[in-house]
C-alpha positions in Angstrom: 99.3 96.4 107.0 102.7 98.1 106.5 102.9 101.9 107.1 103.2 103.5 103.7 105.2 106.8 103.8 105.8 109.4 101.1 109.3 110.8 100.6 109.5 114.6 101.0 112.6 116.7 100.4 111.7 119.6 102.6 111.6 123.2 101.6 113.5 122.6 98.4 111.0 120.0 97.2 108.8 121.2 94.3 106.1 119.2 96.0 104.7 121.3 98.9 103.0 120.0 102.0 99.8 121.5 100.5 100.2 119.3 97.4 100.2 116.3 99.7 96.7 117.0 100.8 95.6 115.5 97.5 97.3 112.2 98.3 95.5 109.4 100.0 96.5 106.1 101.4 99.7 107.1 103.2 100.5 106.9 106.9 103.1 109.6 107.0 106.1 111.4 105.6 109.6 110.2 105.4 112.2 113.1 105.4 114.4 112.5 102.4 116.5 115.6 102.7 120.0 114.6 101.7 121.6 118.0 102.1 122.6 117.4 105.7 126.4 117.9 105.9 128.1 114.6 106.7 129.9 114.7 110.0 128.5 117.9 111.3 126.0 118.4 114.1 122.5 119.0 112.8 120.6 122.1 113.8 117.7 120.8 115.9 115.5 123.7 115.0 115.7 122.7 111.3 114.6 119.1 112.0 111.7 120.3 114.2 110.6 122.8 111.6 110.3 120.2 108.9 108.5 117.7 111.2 106.1 120.4 112.4 105.2 121.3 108.8 104.4 117.7 108.0 102.3 117.3 111.1 100.5 120.6 110.5 99.1 119.0 107.3 98.0 115.9 109.2 101.0 113.6 108.5 103.1 111.7 111.0 106.8 112.3 110.3 108.9 109.5 112.0 111.6 108.7 109.5 114.8 110.3 108.3 115.9 108.3 105.3 119.6 109.1 105.4 121.9 110.5 108.1 125.1 110.6 106.1 128.3 109.0 107.4 131.5 111.0 106.9 134.2 109.5 104.7 136.7 109.8 107.5 134.5 107.4 109.6 134.5 104.9 106.8 138.2 105.1 106.4 138.8 105.6 110.1 141.2 108.4 109.5 141.5 112.2 109.9 138.9 113.5 112.3 136.8 110.4 112.5 136.5 110.5 116.3 134.9 114.0 116.2 132.6 112.9 113.4 131.5 109.9 115.4 130.7 112.1 118.4 128.7 114.4 116.2 126.8 111.4 114.7 125.9 110.2 118.2 124.7 113.7 119.1 122.6 113.8 115.9 120.9 110.5 116.8 119.9 112.0 120.2 118.7 115.2 118.5 116.7 113.4 115.9 115.0 111.3 118.7 114.2 114.5 120.6 112.7 115.9 117.4 110.4 112.8 117.2 112.2 110.7 114.6 111.9 107.0 115.3 113.8 105.5 112.4 117.1 106.7 111.0 118.5 105.4 107.8 122.2 105.4 107.1 124.8 103.7 104.7 128.4 102.8 104.6 128.9 102.4 100.9 132.5 102.7 99.5 133.2 105.8 97.5 135.5 106.3 94.6 139.1 107.0 95.7 142.4 105.3 96.4 141.7 105.2 100.1 138.9 102.7 99.9 140.7 100.5 97.3 143.7 100.3 99.7 141.5 99.6 102.7 139.8 96.7 100.9 136.5 95.0 101.7 137.6 93.5 105.0 139.0 96.8 106.2 135.8 98.5 105.5 133.9 95.8 107.3 136.1 96.3 110.3 135.5 100.0 110.3 131.7 99.4 109.9 131.7 97.1 112.9 133.5 99.7 115.1 131.0 102.3 114.0 128.0 100.1 114.8 129.4 99.4 118.3 129.5 103.2 118.8 126.1 104.2 117.6 123.8 101.3 118.5 124.0 102.0 122.3 123.0 105.6 121.6 120.0 104.4 119.5 118.9 102.1 122.4 119.1 104.9 125.0 117.0 107.2 122.7 114.4 104.6 121.5 115.5 104.9 117.9 115.8 102.2 115.2 118.7 102.3 112.8 117.9 101.1 109.3 121.1 100.3 107.4 120.7 101.1 103.7 122.2 98.1 101.9 123.2 100.2 98.9 123.1 99.4 95.2 125.7 97.5 93.2 128.9 99.3 92.4 129.3 100.5 88.8 130.9 98.0 86.5 134.6 98.8 86.1 134.8 101.0 89.2 137.1 98.6 91.0 134.9 98.7 94.0 132.7 96.1 95.6 129.5 96.5 97.5 129.6 95.4 101.1 126.2 93.8 100.9 125.9 91.4 98.0 123.6 88.7 99.4 122.0 87.0 102.4 125.3 86.0 104.0 126.4 89.6 104.0 123.2 90.8 105.6 123.6 88.1 108.3 127.1 89.3 108.9 126.0 92.9 109.3 123.1 92.0 111.7 125.5 89.9 113.7 127.6 93.0 114.5 125.1 93.8 117.3 122.2 91.8 118.8 120.0 94.8 119.7 116.6 94.7 117.8 117.1 98.4 116.9 120.1 97.4 114.8 118.4 96.6 111.4 118.2 97.2 107.7 116.3 99.1 105.1 115.4 96.2 102.8 115.6 96.6 99.1 116.1 94.2 96.2 118.4 96.5 94.2 121.7 95.3 95.6 120.6 91.7 95.7 120.2 91.1 91.9 122.7 88.2 91.9 120.8 86.3 94.6 117.7 85.8 92.4 114.2 86.9 93.0 113.0 83.8 94.9 115.9 84.2 97.3 115.0 87.8 97.8 111.4 86.8 98.7 112.9 84.3 101.2 115.0 87.1 102.8 111.9 89.2 103.3 110.3 86.3 105.2 113.5 85.7 107.2 114.2 89.2 108.3 110.6 90.3 109.0 110.4 87.2 111.3 113.5 88.4 113.2 112.2 92.0 113.4 115.2 93.4 111.7 113.6 95.2 108.7 112.9 98.7 109.9 112.2 100.2 106.5 111.0 98.5 103.3 112.1 100.2 100.0 109.7 99.1 97.2 111.2 99.7 93.8 110.6 99.0 90.1 113.9 98.4 88.3 115.1 96.5 85.2 118.1 94.3 85.9 121.0 94.0 83.5 123.3 91.1 82.8 126.2 92.7 84.8 123.9 93.0 87.9 123.5 96.7 87.5 120.0 98.2 87.0 118.0 101.0 85.6 114.9 102.7 86.9 111.7 101.7 85.0 108.0 102.5 84.8 105.6 101.3 87.5 103.9 97.9 87.3 105.6 94.5 87.1 105.3 93.9 83.3 108.0 96.7 82.9 110.6 95.5 85.4 112.5 92.5 86.6 110.5 92.0 89.7 107.0 91.1 90.7 105.6 93.7 93.0 102.6 91.6 93.9 104.8 88.8 95.1 107.0 91.2 97.0 104.1 92.8 98.8 102.5 89.4 99.4 105.6 88.2 101.1 105.5 91.3 103.4 101.8 90.9 104.0 101.9 87.2 104.8 104.7 87.7 107.4 102.7 90.4 109.1 105.1 93.2 108.4 103.7 96.4 110.0 106.7 98.6 109.7 107.5 101.6 107.5 107.7 101.4 103.7 107.9 103.7 100.7 107.8 103.3 97.0 111.2 104.3 95.6 111.6 106.6 92.6 111.2 105.1 89.2 111.8 105.8 85.5 114.8 107.6 84.2 114.2 111.1 83.0 115.7 112.7 79.9 118.5 113.9 82.1 119.5 110.4 83.0 118.4 110.9 86.6 115.5 109.1 88.3 112.3 111.1 88.4 111.2 112.5 91.7 108.3 114.6 90.5 104.8 114.5 91.9 103.5 112.2 89.2 106.0 109.4 89.7 106.0 109.5 93.5 102.2 109.6 93.7 101.5 107.0 91.1 104.0 104.6 92.6 102.7 105.1 96.1 99.1 104.5 95.0 100.1 101.5 92.9 101.6 99.8 96.0 98.7 100.9 98.2 96.2 99.4 95.9 98.0 96.0 95.9 98.2 96.1 99.7 94.5 96.9 100.1 93.6 94.0 97.7 95.7 91.6 99.7 94.2 92.8 102.9 90.6 92.4 101.6 91.4 88.8 100.4 92.6 87.9 103.9 89.5 89.3 105.5 87.3 87.5 103.0 89.0 84.1 103.5 91.2 84.2 106.6 92.3 80.6 106.3 93.1 80.7 102.6 96.8 81.1 101.8 97.4 83.9 99.2 99.0 82.5 96.1 
């Protein structure tokens, strides 16, 4: 069964490690601290301290959800060379601190630079970046999970790099190493259709390229954007049972987490203890049910 993790935002998280003692059914903690300065060398002692806190409470801490990529790297301008060197150093430091999976993204940001660069220019810069960092990941025994990114806001003038299966294939073809993989999520694949998304789960689990599964309840809109919604399939545009069945039937045993859900009164996704805990237990319950059905009837295909 996949390894369910719980997102923790470190010392600034209102959920403390002690709170997590009340949570059951998870295999570990994923560090979701997004305050790391893009482009700068990370203090190794900070990483070790957070990991040691998680492990002191009995949790494995193998994942950093996002190691931010500096804008100069994406544009290949300014001090991009220094920032790439720092990034490679950070991969080695994270590996030394016990991190086994590092998430990262390369999404365009608002600004004339990206619009002038264009999609193909951004792809070229991403390819150059991948060629720099994958060998470092190989040497340090780390898997890189590319965060596909959500759809760009309507009217923003920008286009997401990853819009479907062909784009994922293009990204994976940038390097043949097994550690060069993705963090799989349906959010940026709305236009592909749900059945196509289930097929992609089967395809990329079979090739060993999904290093992190992001499980998320969202409500799709006609313009392919989305909004967070409450847990359970009747409230969203997806069928979590079918999603988890696809992962289960392919034998995926990698890391996963339930993403945030429901928009709060502030318009921001909720990250409180309730939503994170309920979502995690909701997914865990489905997985345990699937597992028990397989054990009860090992030759029966799950519908």
